[in-house]
C-alpha positions, 0 to 999 in steps of 0.5 A, a space after each residue: 046403110 052398113 054396120 060394123 059389129 063384133 061377133 058374140 063368140 069365142 075369141 077365135 076372131 080376135 079384135 076383128 069387126 065385121 061389116 054387115 048390111 042393114 036391110 031396108 026394114 031395119 034402116 030406121 031402127 038399128 043403133 050402136 049397142 043393138 044385139 043382132 042376129 047375123 049369118 056367120 060362116 055356115 051358121 047364125 050368131 049373135 053380134 053387137 053393133 059398134 059402129 054405123 057406117 052409112 057409106 057404101 061397102 065395096 064388097 059384093 059378098 056382104 051379108 044382111 043382118 037377119 034380125 034385131 033381138 036386144 039393145 045395150 044403152 050408152 051407159 051399159 056399153 060404156 061399162 063393157 068398153 071400159 072392161 074390155 079395154 082394161 083387159 085387152 079383150 073385146 066386147 064380143 068375148 065378154 058377152 059370150 063368156 062372162 056377161 049376160 046382155 039380157 041382164 045387163 040391159 036392165 041395169 040403170 044408174 042408181 041415184 045414190 051410192 056409197 063405198 068404203 075400204 076396210 080391214 078384213 077383220 072389220 067385215 062383221 062390224 060394217 054389215 048393214 041391217 039387211 041385204 048384204 051380199 058378200 063375195 068371197 074367192 073360194 068355198 073354203 073362205 065362204 065357210 070360214 066367213 060364215 062361222 065368223 059372222 055367226 060368232 059375231 052374233 049375226 045371221 047367215 041366210 045362205 052361203 055357197 057350199 058346192 060352187 055349182 052353176 045352179 046352186 046360187 041361181 036356185 037360191 037367188 031366184 026364190 029369195 025375197 028378203 035376207 040379212 047376209 048371204 055369202 057367194 062366190 065372186 064369179 056370181 057378181 055379174 048375175 046380180 043387178 045393182 039396186 039401192 037395197 043391196 050392199 055388196 061386200 068384197 071380202 079379202 079383195 086382194 086374193 088372186 082368185 078374184 081374177 078370171 084366168 080365162 078372160 085375160 085375168 079380168 079382176 072382179 074387184 076392178 070390174 066392180 069399181 068400174 061398175 060403181 063409177 058408172 052406175 053407183 050403188 053400195 060397194 064395200 071392200 076388205 083386205 089387208 091393205 088397199 091396192 092403190 092400182 084400183 083405189 084412187 081415193 083412200 081416206 084411211 090407210 091401214 096394214 092388217 098383218 099379224 105379229 111375225 118373227 123374222 130371222 135376219 142375216 146381214 151380209 155385204 152380198 149374197 155369198 156372205 149371207 149364205 156363209 153366215 147362214 151355214 154357220 148359224 144353222 150348222 146344227 140343224 138340217 132344214 128343208 128350204 125354199 127360196 124365191 131367189 134362184 141364186 140361193 142354191 149353194 147352201 150347205 149340202 146338209 140342207 135341202 132346197 125344195 122346188 115347191 114352196 107349199 111342200 108339207 116338209 118345208 121348214 123354212 123360206 129365205 127371202 133376199 133383200 125383200 122390198 116393198 118399194 120401187 124407185 123410192 116409192 111404195 108399191 102397194 102390189 109388192 106390199 100386198 104380195 109380201 104380206 100374203 107370203 109371210 102371213 101364209 108361212 107364219 101361220 104354217 109355223 115355217 121359219 122366215 129367214 131374211 137375207 139382207 145387205 142392209 140393216 133392216 127391221 121389217 116390223 119397224 118399217 111396216 108401221 101405220 105412220 110409215 105406210 101412210 106416208 109411203 102410200 100417199 106418195 104412191 097414190 100421188 104418182 099413180 094419179 099423175 102417170 098411172 096405172 090406176 083405175 082410170 089409166 090403163 097401161 100396157 108395155 109393148 115389146 117388139 123386135 122391130 121399130 113400129 110406125 105409130 104415126 096414126 096412134 100417137 094419142 095412145 102409143 108412146 115410144 119407142 125405148 131401145 132396151 136389150 136389143 128390143 123396142 119398147 112402147 107404152 100403150 096408155 089409155 085413159 078410160 075416164 076421158 074421151 076414147 074411141 073403142 073401135 080405134 083401140 081394138 084396132 091397136 090391139 089387133 095390130 099389137 097382138 103379134 107382139 109381146 103385150 103386157 099389162 103394167 100394174 105397178 109404178 
């Protein structure tokens, strides 16, 4: 008997699976999901079994599995598969860099579970009586949140101050009961889901919930996938729910402070610049713009390359939009709110160049946002991307033969001299993990980009 497995190691070997022979004393024991020890290169590595192959291998140099050391059951493996597929990596990499298979192997499905989506300012109100684990994206946020919770008359038993790998581990290994603890989001995989724990993800749209060294795995997205498989108590807080992740939102909201905008209306960008120069003729400003075309302002003003500069006086936004093809893009909205809130808090003037008469404060009302969000949610449910439908754009210089993979690959579309394909994977329906890894392996030489907006 033979098995195909992934080495639990750095992503040196990409999506390749290796075939090993099962020695006679293990023939009746080896299962998909087993963690085994195997000879590899000049040493020994751990690996996870992902396929049982009873056919004879033609290789004369095939090696034997040394020993079986653990097991991941079907639900635990499903979680690893969906996390890996969503982020264009493999399970071996996940188990090497992020998830401890020994801890995951203890995770079982919880009988009951609840979830909710709220404003950041609602956190203190929504905390349960005990066992609240609050995840934040930074140490500074942990400190500020601790102060807010205490000001609201509640107890904070622990919050992370250093972020060292031992800080949380030392506390968690010795704690028995607690009301509220605030920890960094990277510790999410270090805690088993249990009915007694309430997991709260504060400011869940923060970019720091991404793990750059793992293809930007988003911890919030991982937690939602985990909730769908194992249940538990999960609550999310933000200025607006990302409809890429949340496909069941009962109440839409937009948490944004009152912000003053300076509007300059013109028929085109050149006219907006001319009007700006007249309006600000008496002032000398240090300016940043996200639009590279705005470089022809009066020479009295200085264009800065750094939007976080301490000398920044104003930013210019040109035709800011939170929609795409007439449909709200929650990711664009979130990004816009983050930008303008940041600059408003820094007392940096926000100047809007626009070719149409707009009033952002009037547009961003609860009624408008709810109407637009419902439409976006409906579109995402049909076509993706969302928490269940993962979409990647593949750009190549050549026309690919996708005959074997029409279940997942669509295209091509010929644009700007390039062939574009769409890789669409529905993780809530039947899929073949090994087949998808084969597709990733083929596509790795081309430009592969995860699609997040409609």
